[in-house]
MARTI-234406 format. One record per residue (C-alpha): x, y, z; residue in one letter. Coordinates in Angstrom, 2 decimals. Layout:
<rs>
       X       Y       Z code
       X       Y       Z    a
...
</rs>
This chain:
<rs>
       X       Y       Z code
   96.48   73.12   94.22    m
   95.70   74.86   97.51    t
   98.33   73.25   99.74    a
  100.23   76.52  100.11    v
   97.04   78.34  101.09    l
   96.21   75.76  103.77    r
   99.71   75.73  105.22    v
  100.04   79.51  105.28    e
   96.57   79.90  106.81    s
   97.51   77.60  109.69    r
  100.72   79.54  110.27    k
   98.76   82.77  110.70    l
   96.31   81.50  113.32    f
   98.58   82.11  116.33    r
   99.68   85.60  115.32    s
   96.08   86.45  114.48    t
   94.96   85.48  117.97    l
   97.74   87.60  119.47    v
   96.94   90.59  117.23    l
   93.20   90.38  117.85    t
   93.74   90.00  121.59    g
   96.07   93.01  121.79    l
   93.81   95.25  119.73    l
   90.78   94.08  121.70    a
   92.55   95.04  124.94    l
   93.56   98.39  123.45    l
   89.99   99.05  122.33    s
   88.64   98.03  125.73    a
   91.05  100.47  127.39    f
   89.88  103.27  125.09    f
   86.27  102.45  125.95    l
   87.06  102.56  129.67    l
   88.40  106.11  129.40    v
   85.58  107.25  127.10    f
   83.29  108.47  129.94    p
   86.00  110.79  131.29    s
   86.82  112.07  127.81    i
   83.13  112.54  127.11    q
   82.94  114.98  130.04    e
   85.77  117.06  128.56    e
   84.62  116.78  124.95    a
   82.84  120.12  124.90    e
   85.97  121.86  126.20    l
   88.11  120.24  123.52    v
   85.65  121.25  120.81    e
   85.71  124.84  122.09    q
   89.50  125.07  122.29    v
   90.21  123.76  118.80    y
   88.66  125.28  115.66    p
   86.10  123.12  113.91    a
   88.22  122.83  110.75    y
   91.20  121.60  112.80    m
   89.13  118.87  114.46    l
   87.81  117.83  111.08    e
   91.31  117.66  109.60    l
   92.43  115.49  112.50    l
   89.47  113.19  112.00    g
   87.98  114.15  115.36    i
   84.29  114.91  115.15    e
   81.54  114.74  117.76    e
   83.96  113.49  120.38    l
   81.18  113.30  122.95    h
   79.55  110.44  121.03    t
   80.82  106.87  120.95    i
   80.90  107.02  117.14    e
   83.04  110.15  117.09    g
   85.32  108.78  119.78    f
   85.85  105.47  117.96    a
   86.37  107.18  114.61    g
   88.83  109.72  116.03    g
   90.79  107.55  118.45    y
   90.24  103.79  118.24    i
   90.29  103.14  114.51    f
   93.18  105.48  113.61    p
   95.44  103.57  116.01    f
   94.01  100.06  116.23    a
   93.08   99.60  112.57    w
   94.93  102.13  110.43    v
   98.30  102.22  112.20    l
   98.74   98.95  114.11    l
   96.65   96.84  111.76    g
   98.37   98.28  108.70    g
  101.82   97.68  110.16    i
  100.94   94.10  111.06    y
   99.70   93.21  107.57    f
  102.71   94.82  105.90    a
  105.14   93.19  108.34    y
  103.68   89.69  108.03    v
  103.43   89.90  104.24    s
  107.04   91.09  103.98    a
  108.21   87.79  105.43    g
  106.12   85.40  103.35    t
  108.29   85.03  100.24    i
  111.64   86.30  101.52    s
  111.70   83.84  104.43    r
  111.04   80.84  102.20    d
  113.69   81.98   99.72    v
  116.20   82.61  102.49    r
  115.69   79.18  104.09    t
  115.59   77.42  100.67    r
  112.07   76.21  101.44    r
  110.93   77.88   98.26    m
  113.01   75.42   96.22    d
  111.06   72.55   97.78    l
  107.73   74.28   97.17    t
  108.49   74.99   93.51    l
  109.64   71.39   92.97    s
  105.94   70.51   93.15    n
  103.53   71.17   90.28    p
  102.81   74.75   91.34    v
  103.69   77.98   89.55    s
  105.38   80.98   91.10    r
  102.29   83.07   90.41    e
  100.17   80.59   92.37    s
  102.58   80.63   95.31    v
  102.36   84.42   95.65    v
   98.59   84.48   95.25    l
   98.01   81.70   97.76    q
  100.27   83.32  100.34    k
   98.35   86.58   99.99    v
   95.02   84.73  100.06    a
   96.03   83.22  103.42    a
   95.60   86.69  104.91    l
   91.90   85.90  105.14    w
   92.75   84.55  108.60    v
   93.90   87.86  110.18    p
   91.32   89.78  108.15    l
   88.49   87.68  109.57    a
   89.96   87.59  113.07    g
   90.58   91.33  113.29    l
   87.24   92.27  111.75    t
   85.11   89.97  113.89    i
   87.11   90.38  117.09    g
   87.24   94.17  117.02    l
   83.59   94.51  116.02    a
   82.44   92.27  118.87    v
   84.55   94.08  121.46    v
   83.41   97.52  120.33    l
   79.74   96.59  120.12    f
   79.72   94.78  123.47    a
   81.80   97.43  125.24    g
   79.75  100.33  123.94    a
   76.54   98.55  124.92    t
   77.82   98.05  128.47    l
   78.60  101.78  128.62    l
   75.05  102.57  127.58    g
   76.27  104.03  124.26    e
   75.44  101.27  121.77    p
   76.71  101.46  118.20    f
   74.39  101.42  115.23    d
   75.35   97.98  113.83    p
   75.24   99.10  110.18    v
   77.93  101.84  110.37    p
   79.95   99.59  112.68    l
   79.86   96.81  110.10    a
   80.65   99.22  107.25    m
   83.66  100.78  109.01    v
   85.19   97.30  109.21    h
   84.17   96.27  105.71    l
   85.50   99.45  104.06    l
   88.68   99.13  106.09    g
   89.57   95.79  104.49    v
   90.89   97.35  101.22    p
   93.25   99.53  103.26    y
   94.72   96.49  105.01    l
   95.04   94.71  101.67    l
   97.10   97.60  100.28    v
   99.40   97.39  103.31    c
   99.72   93.65  102.71    a
  100.53   94.24   99.06    a
  103.26   96.72  100.02    i
  104.80   94.05  102.22    g
  104.51   91.45   99.47    t
  106.35   93.65   96.95    v
  109.16   94.14   99.45    l
  109.16   90.41  100.20    s
  109.82   89.45   96.57    v
  112.32   92.26   96.08    t
  114.60   92.07   99.11    l
  116.64   89.01  100.04    d
  116.84   89.37  103.80    r
  113.69   88.76  105.83    v
  114.64   91.30  108.49    e
  115.31   93.99  105.89    t
  112.01   93.38  104.10    a
  110.00   93.46  107.31    q
  111.76   96.52  108.67    a
  111.24   98.34  105.38    a
  107.55   97.41  105.36    a
  107.09   98.64  108.93    l
  108.87  101.94  108.28    v
  107.10  102.53  104.97    l
  103.56  101.98  106.31    v
  104.27  104.12  109.37    f
  105.77  106.85  107.18    s
  102.76  106.84  104.85    l
  100.44  107.17  107.84    w
  102.55  110.02  109.23    l
  102.72  111.82  105.87    v
   98.94  111.65  105.57    d
   98.49  113.24  108.99    d
  101.13  115.92  108.48    l
   99.91  116.83  105.00    s
   96.69  118.14  106.57    h
   98.67  120.81  108.35    m
   99.74  122.62  105.17    s
   97.35  123.33  102.28    p
  100.32  123.54   99.92    d
  101.31  119.95  100.63    f
   97.90  118.39  101.19    e
   98.13  116.76   97.75    w
  100.96  114.59   99.08    v
   98.44  112.86  101.32    g
   96.55  111.71   98.23    d
   99.44  109.32   97.60    l
   98.93  107.53  100.92    t
   96.44  104.66  101.41    p
   95.09  105.99  104.71    s
   93.74  109.07  102.88    r
   91.09  106.83  101.30    y
   89.77  105.40  104.55    y
   87.94  107.77  106.91    d
   86.45  105.99  109.95    p
   84.90  109.19  111.31    s
   82.97  109.86  108.11    a
   81.60  106.32  108.20    i
   80.68  106.19  111.88    l
   79.58  109.79  112.47    v
   78.03  110.76  109.14    h
   77.30  107.30  107.71    e
   79.13  108.26  104.53    e
   80.22  105.11  102.77    y
   82.96  106.02  100.31    a
   82.75  103.02   97.99    f
   84.74  104.96   95.39    g
   87.67  105.35   97.79    d
   87.45  101.67   98.64    a
   87.56  100.93   94.91    g
   90.73  103.02   94.57    i
   92.36  101.04   97.37    l
   91.32   97.73   95.79    l
   92.76   98.87   92.46    a
   96.02   99.84   94.19    a
   96.10   96.43   95.87    f
   95.67   94.61   92.55    l
   98.37   96.72   90.88    v
  100.85   96.12   93.70    l
  100.00   92.42   93.72    l
  100.58   92.22   89.95    a
  103.94   93.95   90.41    v
  104.89   91.44   93.11    a
  103.93   88.49   90.90    v
  105.85   89.95   87.95    l
  108.99   90.50   90.02    i
  108.87   87.04   91.57    f
  108.30   85.21   88.30    t
  111.34   86.91   86.75    r
  113.57   86.68   89.79    r
  116.46   84.27   90.03    d
  116.18   82.47   93.37    i
</rs>
Protein backbone atom coordinates (compact mmCIF):
# COMPACT_ATOMS: atom_id res chain seq x y z
CA UNK A 1 0.00 0.00 0.00
CA UNK A 2 1.55 3.28 -1.16
CA UNK A 3 -1.39 5.63 -0.63
CA UNK A 4 0.39 7.44 2.20
CA UNK A 5 3.48 7.92 0.04
CA UNK A 6 1.44 9.40 -2.82
CA UNK A 7 -0.53 11.73 -0.58
CA UNK A 8 2.52 12.96 1.33
CA UNK A 9 4.47 13.46 -1.90
CA UNK A 10 1.75 15.70 -3.29
CA UNK A 11 1.69 17.72 -0.07
CA UNK A 12 5.40 18.46 -0.40
CA UNK A 13 5.32 19.78 -3.97
CA UNK A 14 4.37 23.36 -3.05
CA UNK A 15 6.88 23.75 -0.23
CA UNK A 16 9.54 22.17 -2.43
CA UNK A 17 8.94 24.76 -5.13
CA UNK A 18 9.17 27.54 -2.55
CA UNK A 19 12.36 26.11 -1.00
CA UNK A 20 14.03 25.53 -4.35
CA UNK A 21 13.06 28.99 -5.55
CA UNK A 22 14.40 30.70 -2.43
CA UNK A 23 17.68 28.80 -2.45
CA UNK A 24 18.04 29.38 -6.19
CA UNK A 25 17.63 33.13 -5.62
CA UNK A 26 20.11 33.01 -2.74
CA UNK A 27 22.62 31.14 -4.89
CA UNK A 28 22.11 33.56 -7.77
CA UNK A 29 22.78 36.47 -5.39
CA UNK A 30 26.00 34.82 -4.21
CA UNK A 31 27.07 34.32 -7.82
CA UNK A 32 26.39 37.98 -8.60
CA UNK A 33 28.75 39.13 -5.85
CA UNK A 34 31.40 36.53 -6.71
CA UNK A 35 33.33 38.80 -9.14
CA UNK A 36 33.78 41.48 -6.47
CA UNK A 37 34.79 38.90 -3.86
CA UNK A 38 37.16 37.33 -6.37
CA UNK A 39 39.04 40.63 -6.59
CA UNK A 40 39.51 40.69 -2.81
CA UNK A 41 40.23 36.98 -2.45
CA UNK A 42 43.99 37.36 -2.39
CA UNK A 43 43.74 39.96 0.38
CA UNK A 44 41.52 37.67 2.46
CA UNK A 45 43.92 34.76 1.99
CA UNK A 46 46.82 36.96 3.10
CA UNK A 47 45.05 38.33 6.19
CA UNK A 48 43.91 34.97 7.56
CA UNK A 49 46.32 32.07 8.22
CA UNK A 50 45.97 29.12 5.89
CA UNK A 51 44.95 26.77 8.71
CA UNK A 52 42.17 29.16 9.77
CA UNK A 53 40.74 29.30 6.24
CA UNK A 54 40.87 25.53 6.05
CA UNK A 55 39.08 25.15 9.38
CA UNK A 56 36.36 27.51 8.19
CA UNK A 57 35.96 25.54 4.99
CA UNK A 58 37.21 28.45 2.88
CA UNK A 59 39.79 27.41 0.32
CA UNK A 60 40.79 28.94 -3.00
CA UNK A 61 38.21 31.69 -2.63
CA UNK A 62 39.23 33.17 -5.97
CA UNK A 63 37.82 30.13 -7.79
CA UNK A 64 34.13 29.41 -8.30
CA UNK A 65 34.60 26.00 -6.67
CA UNK A 66 36.18 27.46 -3.55
CA UNK A 67 33.57 30.20 -3.37
CA UNK A 68 30.65 27.75 -3.68
CA UNK A 69 32.18 25.32 -1.19
CA UNK A 70 32.94 28.06 1.35
CA UNK A 71 29.84 30.22 1.02
CA UNK A 72 26.94 28.82 -0.99
CA UNK A 73 26.73 25.23 0.23
CA UNK A 74 27.34 25.92 3.96
CA UNK A 75 24.31 28.23 3.98
CA UNK A 76 22.02 27.02 1.20
CA UNK A 77 22.47 23.27 1.69
CA UNK A 78 23.89 22.58 5.14
CA UNK A 79 22.07 25.20 7.20
CA UNK A 80 18.87 26.15 5.37
CA UNK A 81 18.38 22.79 3.67
CA UNK A 82 19.02 20.90 6.90
CA UNK A 83 16.59 23.08 8.85
CA UNK A 84 13.91 22.62 6.20
CA UNK A 85 14.14 18.82 6.19
CA UNK A 86 14.12 18.64 9.98
CA UNK A 87 11.25 21.11 10.26
CA UNK A 88 9.05 19.41 7.67
CA UNK A 89 9.73 15.94 9.05
CA UNK A 90 8.91 17.08 12.59
CA UNK A 91 5.35 17.81 11.51
CA UNK A 92 4.60 14.63 9.59
CA UNK A 93 3.48 12.32 12.41
CA UNK A 94 2.72 14.82 15.16
CA UNK A 95 0.30 16.80 12.98
CA UNK A 96 -1.70 13.72 12.01
CA UNK A 97 -1.84 12.55 15.62
CA UNK A 98 -2.87 15.98 16.83
CA UNK A 99 -5.69 16.33 14.28
CA UNK A 100 -6.79 12.69 14.77
CA UNK A 101 -6.10 12.02 11.10
CA UNK A 102 -3.76 9.25 12.16
CA UNK A 103 -6.73 7.30 13.56
CA UNK A 104 -8.33 7.34 10.11
CA UNK A 105 -5.08 6.31 8.43
CA UNK A 106 -4.51 3.38 10.79
CA UNK A 107 -8.11 2.21 10.34
CA UNK A 108 -6.98 1.05 6.90
CA UNK A 109 -4.89 -2.09 6.37
CA UNK A 110 -1.57 -0.32 6.96
CA UNK A 111 0.91 -0.79 9.79
CA UNK A 112 2.44 1.97 11.87
CA UNK A 113 5.88 1.03 10.56
CA UNK A 114 4.66 1.50 6.99
CA UNK A 115 3.16 4.90 7.79
CA UNK A 116 6.47 6.22 9.16
CA UNK A 117 8.50 4.77 6.30
CA UNK A 118 6.18 6.11 3.62
CA UNK A 119 6.14 9.58 5.13
CA UNK A 120 9.94 9.63 5.17
CA UNK A 121 10.06 8.20 1.63
CA UNK A 122 7.92 11.14 0.46
CA UNK A 123 10.95 13.36 1.06
CA UNK A 124 12.16 12.26 -2.37
CA UNK A 125 10.22 15.29 -3.64
CA UNK A 126 12.29 18.01 -1.88
CA UNK A 127 15.46 15.94 -2.32
CA UNK A 128 14.98 15.82 -6.08
CA UNK A 129 13.80 19.43 -6.31
CA UNK A 130 16.64 20.86 -4.25
CA UNK A 131 19.31 18.75 -5.93
CA UNK A 132 18.23 19.44 -9.51
CA UNK A 133 17.24 23.06 -8.97
CA UNK A 134 20.40 24.11 -7.16
CA UNK A 135 22.67 22.22 -9.57
CA UNK A 136 21.06 23.86 -12.61
CA UNK A 137 21.26 27.35 -11.12
CA UNK A 138 24.90 26.96 -10.08
CA UNK A 139 26.01 25.44 -13.37
CA UNK A 140 24.15 27.98 -15.50
CA UNK A 141 25.15 30.95 -13.35
CA UNK A 142 28.81 29.99 -13.22
CA UNK A 143 28.85 29.44 -16.98
CA UNK A 144 27.41 32.92 -17.56
CA UNK A 145 30.17 34.34 -15.35
CA UNK A 146 32.77 32.58 -17.46
CA UNK A 147 33.72 30.32 -14.53
CA UNK A 148 32.04 27.02 -15.43
CA UNK A 149 31.91 24.18 -12.91
CA UNK A 150 33.37 20.78 -13.64
CA UNK A 151 30.08 18.80 -13.83
CA UNK A 152 31.46 15.75 -11.99
CA UNK A 153 32.40 17.48 -8.69
CA UNK A 154 29.21 19.55 -8.95
CA UNK A 155 27.14 16.37 -9.23
CA UNK A 156 29.07 14.69 -6.42
CA UNK A 157 28.68 17.61 -3.99
CA UNK A 158 24.91 17.25 -4.37
CA UNK A 159 24.90 13.46 -4.27
CA UNK A 160 27.10 13.25 -1.15
CA UNK A 161 24.99 15.94 0.48
CA UNK A 162 21.84 13.79 0.36
CA UNK A 163 22.82 11.63 3.40
CA UNK A 164 23.27 14.80 5.46
CA UNK A 165 19.74 15.97 4.62
CA UNK A 166 18.40 12.50 5.41
CA UNK A 167 19.94 12.65 8.89
CA UNK A 168 18.27 16.02 9.47
CA UNK A 169 14.98 14.51 8.31
CA UNK A 170 15.43 11.58 10.66
CA UNK A 171 16.05 13.96 13.58
CA UNK A 172 12.76 15.66 12.78
CA UNK A 173 10.97 12.33 12.48
CA UNK A 174 12.15 11.18 15.92
CA UNK A 175 10.87 14.42 17.42
CA UNK A 176 7.63 14.05 15.49
CA UNK A 177 6.83 10.65 17.03
CA UNK A 178 7.99 11.73 20.48
CA UNK A 179 6.35 15.11 21.04
CA UNK A 180 2.60 15.69 20.97
CA UNK A 181 2.43 19.29 19.81
CA UNK A 182 3.33 20.06 16.20
CA UNK A 183 4.74 23.47 17.04
CA UNK A 184 6.94 22.06 19.79
CA UNK A 185 8.31 19.29 17.56
CA UNK A 186 9.08 21.66 14.71
CA UNK A 187 10.65 24.28 16.94
CA UNK A 188 12.80 21.63 18.63
CA UNK A 189 13.90 20.28 15.24
CA UNK A 190 14.83 23.76 14.01
CA UNK A 191 16.79 24.62 17.15
CA UNK A 192 18.54 21.24 17.28
CA UNK A 193 19.75 21.28 13.66
CA UNK A 194 20.90 24.89 13.97
CA UNK A 195 22.68 24.09 17.25
CA UNK A 196 24.45 21.09 15.73
CA UNK A 197 25.62 23.24 12.83
CA UNK A 198 26.83 25.93 15.23
CA UNK A 199 28.61 23.42 17.49
CA UNK A 200 30.44 21.99 14.48
CA UNK A 201 31.68 25.44 13.47
CA UNK A 202 32.66 26.50 16.98
CA UNK A 203 34.41 23.22 17.76
CA UNK A 204 37.02 24.09 15.13
CA UNK A 205 38.11 27.05 17.20
CA UNK A 206 39.41 24.96 20.11
CA UNK A 207 41.53 21.83 19.64
CA UNK A 208 40.42 20.59 23.05
CA UNK A 209 36.78 20.52 21.99
CA UNK A 210 37.15 19.59 18.34
CA UNK A 211 35.99 16.06 19.15
CA UNK A 212 32.55 17.48 19.95
CA UNK A 213 32.15 18.31 16.28
CA UNK A 214 32.45 14.61 15.46
CA UNK A 215 28.99 14.19 17.00
CA UNK A 216 27.39 16.58 14.48
CA UNK A 217 26.18 15.49 11.02
CA UNK A 218 27.68 18.48 9.22
CA UNK A 219 31.18 17.29 10.20
CA UNK A 220 30.79 14.44 7.71
CA UNK A 221 29.92 16.62 4.73
CA UNK A 222 32.65 18.92 3.37
CA UNK A 223 31.59 20.76 0.18
CA UNK A 224 34.98 22.45 -0.19
CA UNK A 225 36.87 19.15 -0.20
CA UNK A 226 34.54 17.84 -2.90
CA UNK A 227 34.54 20.90 -5.14
CA UNK A 228 38.10 22.13 -4.68
CA UNK A 229 40.06 18.91 -4.19
CA UNK A 230 37.63 16.42 -5.74
CA UNK A 231 37.83 14.32 -2.58
CA UNK A 232 34.76 12.13 -2.41
CA UNK A 233 34.37 10.93 1.18
CA UNK A 234 32.16 7.91 0.60
CA UNK A 235 33.05 6.66 4.08
CA UNK A 236 31.63 9.82 5.67
CA UNK A 237 28.53 9.49 3.54
CA UNK A 238 28.21 5.90 4.77
CA UNK A 239 28.40 7.10 8.38
CA UNK A 240 25.59 9.58 7.72
CA UNK A 241 23.47 6.90 6.05
CA UNK A 242 24.03 4.60 9.02
CA UNK A 243 23.01 7.40 11.40
CA UNK A 244 19.90 8.00 9.30
CA UNK A 245 18.90 4.32 9.46
CA UNK A 246 19.48 4.18 13.22
CA UNK A 247 17.40 7.31 13.85
CA UNK A 248 14.69 6.03 11.53
CA UNK A 249 14.60 2.70 13.39
CA UNK A 250 14.30 4.59 16.68
CA UNK A 251 11.40 6.62 15.29
CA UNK A 252 9.61 3.49 14.08
CA UNK A 253 10.16 1.76 17.43
CA UNK A 254 8.81 4.72 19.40
CA UNK A 255 5.76 5.13 17.17
CA UNK A 256 4.82 1.46 17.19
CA UNK A 257 4.86 1.41 21.00
CA UNK A 258 3.23 4.77 21.50
CA UNK A 259 -0.34 5.15 22.68
CA UNK A 260 -2.07 7.61 20.34
